RODO-2510 file (C-alpha; in nm, 4 decimals, decimal comma):
residues 121
     n   res          X          Y          Z
     1     m    -2,7109    20,2711     6,1670
     2     d    -2,8248    20,6077     6,0610
     3     d    -2,4490    20,6632     6,0059
     4     y    -2,3304    20,2910     5,8938
     5     i    -2,6795    20,3576     5,5893
     6     r    -2,5008    20,6972     5,4598
     7     g    -2,1335    20,5624     5,4395
     8     l    -2,1741    20,2733     5,2164
     9     d    -2,0781    20,2817     4,9091
    10     m    -1,9839    20,0064     4,6379
    11     a    -1,6821    19,9110     4,7755
    12     s    -1,7702    19,8330     5,1298
    13     i    -2,0344    19,6472     4,9830
    14     m    -1,8147    19,4352     4,7472
    15     a    -1,6014    19,4160     5,0775
    16     q    -1,8486    19,2267     5,3047
    17     r    -1,8555    18,8954     5,0587
    18     v    -1,6602    18,5667     5,0638
    19     n    -1,6167    18,3304     4,7492
    20     t    -1,5491    17,9383     4,8503
    21     d    -1,1509    17,9972     4,7524
    22     q    -1,1018    18,3167     4,9798
    23     l    -1,2729    18,1578     5,3211
    24     i    -1,0860    17,8345     5,2239
    25     e    -0,7413    18,0372     5,2481
    26     l    -0,9133    18,2414     5,5278
    27     i    -0,9963    17,9430     5,7397
    28     n    -0,6389    17,7802     5,6910
    29     k    -0,4788    18,0470     5,7769
    30     k    -0,6241    18,0612     6,0892
    31     e    -0,7694    18,3959     6,0395
    32     a    -1,1135    18,2849     5,9996
    33     i    -1,4071    18,1729     6,1530
    34     l    -1,7056    18,0274     5,9809
    35     l    -2,0325    18,1427     6,1792
    36     d    -2,3462    17,9358     6,0888
    37     v    -2,7023    18,0542     6,1349
    38     r    -2,8768    17,8346     6,0356
    39     y    -3,1594    17,7299     6,2391
    40     p    -3,0803    17,4093     6,4766
    41     f    -3,3383    17,1773     6,2674
    42     e    -3,1591    17,2824     5,9303
    43     n    -2,8131    17,1989     6,1217
    44     n    -2,9457    16,8440     6,2062
    45     i    -3,0269    16,7407     5,9032
    46     w    -2,6575    16,8404     5,7568
    47     d    -2,3782    16,9036     5,9722
    48     f    -2,0526    17,1258     5,9035
    49     k    -1,8238    17,0325     6,1701
    50     i    -1,5620    17,3518     6,0346
    51     s    -1,8154    17,6112     6,1479
    52     k    -1,9597    17,7588     6,5114
    53     l    -2,3209    17,7596     6,4809
    54     i    -2,5245    18,0151     6,6112
    55     p    -2,8031    18,0472     6,4914
    56     l    -2,9816    18,4070     6,3408
    57     n    -3,2163    18,4780     6,5925
    58     e    -3,0240    18,4157     6,8775
    59     l    -2,7094    18,6084     6,7987
    60     p    -2,7424    18,8086     7,0300
    61     d    -2,7641    18,6818     7,3033
    62     r    -2,4236    18,4520     7,2734
    63     l    -2,2148    18,7689     7,0822
    64     d    -1,9446    18,6455     7,3843
    65     e    -1,9131    18,3004     7,2061
    66     i    -1,7518    18,5151     6,8973
    67     p    -1,3760    18,5953     6,9026
    68     m    -1,3538    18,9523     6,7932
    69     d    -1,0077    18,8645     6,6791
    70     k    -1,0858    18,6562     6,3922
    71     i    -1,3178    18,7410     6,0565
    72     i    -1,6388    18,6321     6,0899
    73     v    -1,7905    18,4693     5,7713
    74     c    -2,1056    18,4240     5,8342
    75     a    -2,2933    18,1453     5,6073
    76     c    -2,6833    18,0246     5,5446
    77     p    -2,7983    17,7790     5,2689
    78     i    -2,7779    18,0635     5,0066
    79     e    -2,7311    18,4481     5,1486
    80     v    -3,0257    18,5322     5,3452
    81     r    -2,9898    18,4905     5,7059
    82     s    -2,6090    18,5289     5,6214
    83     n    -2,6227    18,9232     5,5249
    84     i    -2,7980    18,9982     5,7987
    85     a    -2,6396    18,8939     6,0624
    86     c    -2,3072    19,0262     5,8765
    87     q    -2,4803    19,3172     5,8975
    88     y    -2,5703    19,3038     6,2347
    89     l    -2,2693    19,1983     6,3724
    90     i    -2,0718    19,4727     6,1966
    91     q    -2,3326    19,6771     6,3799
    92     k    -2,1607    19,4444     6,6747
    93     g    -1,8194    19,5428     6,6192
    94     f    -1,6893    19,2309     6,4514
    95     n    -1,5075    19,1949     6,0697
    96     a    -1,7649    18,9966     5,9661
    97     k    -1,8115    18,8992     5,5857
    98     y    -2,1047    18,6416     5,4010
    99     l    -2,0309    18,3460     5,2096
   100     i    -2,0900    18,4528     4,8242
   101     g    -2,3201    18,1256     4,7418
   102     g    -2,3696    18,0092     5,0829
   103     f    -2,3564    17,6387     5,2360
   104     l    -2,4325    17,5246     4,8870
   105     a    -2,1600    17,7405     4,6850
   106     l    -1,9535    17,5341     4,9748
   107     v    -2,0875    17,2534     4,9114
   108     d    -1,9993    17,2212     4,5630
   109     r    -1,6861    17,3596     4,6288
   110     l    -1,5170    17,1716     4,8541
   111     k    -1,6544    16,8062     4,6878
   112     g    -1,4618    16,5003     4,6378
   113     a    -1,0849    16,5448     4,6715
   114     q    -1,1074    16,8935     4,6814
   115     a    -1,2372    16,8999     5,0304
   116     m    -0,8273    16,8358     5,0926
   117     d    -0,7980    17,2318     5,0316
   118     l    -0,9005    17,3121     5,3492
   119     n    -0,7027    17,2162     5,6332
   120     i    -0,8777    17,0892     5,9191
   121     p    -0,7464    16,8945     6,2424
***
């Protein structure tokens, strides 16, 4: 972890961020998955069917459920837990990023007819 922190510069920090348009493009190209790191009680209230739910505190025990060959875009309501998850996954060898503005930004971006921008089966 020390070497990772020493190696961080602004370019590498900014490269860990994905905005909603970039996320939609990555998902449509099947290059990324959206990882929901919220807790189950939050998911019970509003569920994102386009994401894989693994609560942040379960992440160490469920790494085998995450594909190594995709970009993993972590998300939570804003960015707090998703940034933690992103850093953890990077340390574990995943190509991880976090969603700028979290699910709140994604919901705002996909409201109404704009939801058709996301190609999901």
